[in-house]
C-alpha positions in Angstrom: -12.0 -205.9 38.4 -8.3 -206.6 38.0 -7.0 -208.1 34.8 -4.9 -211.2 34.9 -2.8 -210.2 31.8 1.0 -210.4 31.9 1.4 -206.8 30.9 2.6 -204.3 33.4 0.0 -202.0 35.0 0.3 -198.3 34.2 1.8 -196.4 37.1 0.1 -193.2 38.1 1.3 -190.6 40.7 -1.3 -188.4 42.2 -0.2 -185.2 44.0 -2.7 -183.3 46.2 -2.9 -181.9 49.7 -6.3 -183.4 50.5 -5.9 -186.9 52.0 -9.6 -187.7 51.4 -9.3 -186.9 47.7 -6.1 -188.9 47.5 -7.8 -192.0 49.0 -10.8 -191.6 46.6 -8.7 -191.2 43.5 -6.5 -194.2 44.5 -9.5 -196.4 45.0 -11.1 -195.4 41.7 -7.9 -195.8 39.7 -6.9 -199.0 41.3 -10.3 -200.4 40.5 -9.4 -199.6 36.9 -6.3 -201.7 37.3 -3.7 -198.9 37.6 -0.8 -198.9 40.0 -1.4 -195.7 42.0 1.0 -193.9 44.4 -0.2 -190.7 46.2 1.8 -187.7 47.5 0.6 -184.9 49.8 3.4 -182.4 49.1 5.2 -181.2 46.0 8.6 -181.9 47.4 7.8 -185.5 48.4 6.2 -186.0 45.0 9.2 -184.7 43.0 11.7 -186.9 44.8 9.6 -190.0 44.5 8.6 -189.4 40.9 12.3 -189.2 39.9 12.7 -192.8 41.3 9.2 -194.2 40.7 9.0 -193.0 37.0 5.2 -193.2 36.7 3.4 -193.3 33.4 1.2 -190.4 34.3 1.1 -187.7 36.9 -2.1 -186.1 38.2 -1.4 -182.9 40.1 -3.4 -180.2 41.9 -2.8 -176.6 41.0 -2.7 -175.0 44.5 -1.1 -176.3 47.7 -1.0 -174.6 51.1 2.8 -174.5 51.2 5.2 -172.4 49.1 5.4 -174.8 46.2 2.4 -175.5 43.9 1.5 -177.8 41.1 3.1 -175.5 38.5 6.4 -175.7 40.5 6.3 -179.5 40.3 5.6 -179.3 36.5 8.5 -177.0 36.1 10.9 -179.2 38.1 9.8 -182.3 36.1 10.3 -180.5 32.8 13.8 -179.4 33.8 14.8 -183.1 34.5 15.5 -185.0 31.3 14.4 -188.2 33.1 10.9 -187.0 33.9 10.0 -184.5 31.1 8.4 -187.2 29.0 5.8 -188.1 31.6 2.3 -187.0 30.7 0.6 -184.7 33.2 -3.0 -183.8 34.1 -3.7 -180.8 36.3 -6.8 -181.6 38.3 -8.0 -178.7 40.4 -11.0 -176.9 42.0 -9.2 -173.6 41.5 -11.4 -173.0 38.5 -10.4 -169.3 37.8 -6.7 -170.0 38.1 -6.9 -173.2 36.0 -8.9 -171.3 33.3 -6.3 -168.6 33.3 -3.5 -171.1 32.7 -5.4 -173.5 30.4 -4.1 -172.2 27.1 -0.5 -172.4 28.3 -1.0 -175.9 29.8 -2.7 -177.2 26.6 0.2 -175.7 24.5 2.5 -177.9 26.6 0.2 -181.0 26.0 -0.9 -181.0 29.7 -4.5 -182.1 30.3 -6.8 -180.3 32.6 -9.6 -181.7 34.8 -11.9 -179.5 36.8 -13.1 -180.5 40.3 -15.7 -181.7 40.8 -15.6 -184.2 38.0 -17.6 -187.3 37.3 -15.9 -190.7 37.3 -16.3 -191.3 33.6 -14.5 -188.0 32.9 -11.6 -188.9 35.2 -11.3 -192.4 33.6 -11.5 -190.9 30.1 -8.9 -188.2 30.9 -6.5 -190.8 32.4 -6.9 -193.1 29.4 -6.2 -190.3 26.9 -3.1 -189.1 28.8 -1.7 -192.7 28.9 -2.5 -193.0 25.2 -0.6 -189.8 24.5 2.4 -191.3 26.2 2.2 -194.4 24.0 1.7 -192.3 20.8 4.6 -189.9 21.6 6.9 -192.9 22.2 6.4 -194.0 18.6 8.8 -192.4 16.1 7.2 -189.9 13.8 3.9 -189.7 15.8 3.1 -186.6 17.7 0.5 -187.0 20.4 -2.5 -184.7 20.6 -3.8 -185.0 24.2 -7.3 -183.6 24.3 -7.9 -181.6 27.5 -11.1 -181.8 29.5 -13.1 -178.5 30.0 -16.5 -178.5 31.7 -17.7 -175.7 29.5 -17.4 -177.7 26.3 
């Protein structure tokens, strides 16, 4: 159900090469009253994110073309206008994600393994958005707890 408050809805960009997944995530997050924009390629996502300035980015790890989720993360970090945006890597590439998990967590990037349950997705999104709010406050460092199915 959508809220009728005067506050602006959080904007979320979702980047994945699977159109079915993108439609599902959009439906779920819009039902939670988020403003969701989806992208099917890393290049399209980067260009739009620079303009759209979302409050959170959810990105897959692997894409069929030459650029992957890590490339998008690197490009965003190199841009002073986008480096502050919280990121969650959501992927079915379990082995690759586990291999990178320590590094991602050291950079305050959340992880979400596919398949996930809806509560886990909603919890991860809420934590990521909270980390943005906390890190925007002077003197407060955010601690964004990642999601790991083995925990």
